[in-house]
Steps between C-alpha positions, in 0.01 A plus 500: 500500500860463383806541708578844356170635623608428863779762458305768326488371142705591202439878509637511847811290417579676179433843649734430789769381256450794274574726800831293539370342817620156613248215538473281797566130459131429521421755228762361274392140568132585436582676167713207384233249597256684285739505207579129534124422517449646152236750617707816424515699176819539305490878574492434869785255487713742291422787730586292809829366368627823343409701810690255721806510271492889474483539871725206580373177652556456875573178680169511665322531169705225342440286814124540467513429132713190556251371759229531240710328232596203714141457616394465139789273403544130467733339760802274503485306824847381587572255790591702811857376515552607137304828519707632791820457289356617165616791293411701184741712301320738280518850349251767403634513145475807286867593541551501120814289533375211285742285694500123525266336754725562803241439772380183343851356474577625850195321631616173338840541651344557841285194459811303404657614825205334697265796563136442393397752235156605386562736213210722409496672166343567161586538133689808378322833490781755449775261381531223243519206754340477838534227763212295355632532145847368580370219730258390235778494234706286742208246525319600817124464480359840615130423559502334843250492777605606852538135587717446193728793589534370857600160373766658279643688798505188715613249240720716272614767749339772293152571374370777266175677580390644168330827592192468269413165667490651848383861436216466251332806647782717354324458172252766603780764514701363214344690206516830689864442600583421140331813374679721754834363390682607821606303809238510777459367853420161352857475378614540861243263628568204277851420628369511867190285428657147506217257548716279715557751784870430482699578812787674318514739205759682286306772311678718244380850411636701201401840650643589838188691604305177524752324727393645827126461437536139401726420786245638744219322320688169549561591860125550545435165330721325753756311299779336702762691302522683171745700302372782281773560247574797275780406271773736384417655162125466569471114490227326686761252630850515642736633237863436414558860388530669839370516858144383555251636753311248715222542757510207744155424644511283819422496878231768455724763345665615176873556480710632213818338368717497188629204303816556302556211255870592452571434869356155446750421234262546204629683196333830388271465200266742326149435374607388153663197659171360633271597216244235416279440206204284393387210715704250304811716542451539875435128533826420328679743733347328801619161389850633415540668837386187681740295291789707631547792267686781672444869466278784597175308479626238743637767731176697520297183553739396781476845654117497508486135613737585784251772614232231511715268705582774750133605536397133541753468778707221345798733440635729774613768258529584130857370463376165638203523282703555185700181577193293562326625180808435301507144638135451402597572136831319501365181655211484251245552777349808323464310176348203693246739656397616157480141361290407809263791450444406138443136593263552792303779333433274207390218736262698719337675199371166362 
């Protein structure tokens, strides 16, 4: 008997969703366990994901699904003293901005400022260049074991957990997701499914309706602190173009706040100023930014790195975070973090 049979089977689950009923965490977990085990048909997967999206996923449903995903995942075991200070900066993607790899650069800046980073990500799906694509272009070896990623975090200050290496069971839903061609609950789960169980997270969402459900899912997961960010103009990261909305998850509650980059001394810039390109283009932009090039790309990276520094508790506020992030770039520490990641990832992969 499979897990789904314990909660009534697929007819019960799909019938409940078709009537626009919410699932319990156990029902959502059981359904997702069945999908990840490979014992479910494409029709059942599609019906499940589309029904959830049509109704609107709840935090209880996402929490149950996340439990199933993490139980089926590989792990990155960090030393306790590193794990309790570790952070990931990540976005859901799908905001159609085709921007440079802001969260990746921000993560390196945060690592340069002394915060252990375990970046979790994948190749591009809706853009030309994802986190994995640009890091690979920069010389990072992507295919690492959990032990290898942990060594990168400890020895280089940042490691990269390449999603296909840690979530192989996602392959059972992959063809159906591709055929559907629309974002589903799995697009929300991915950013929250860091295999290192980082203590801190900055998670960007392009659509505001997902911010609350993701914040409450992270609250349920028990992270030490997280910011769920909806950027001005629909970005899945803090934007330079206007006031950004943030949900601050900590101390067992979710609070709302706004981040205005202009009050932090950062110049306004529209989307065209941070447009990216192919992996080789974005890799060049990373190098130029870390070598001191001024402008909108540097500013948006500093802004998002500042958020990470605040969430991780090393900066008291965003203004202090901006100063510390700027210093990470100007001192060469961010560039050194990148170079160290390239070097250590190459060493541990041998």
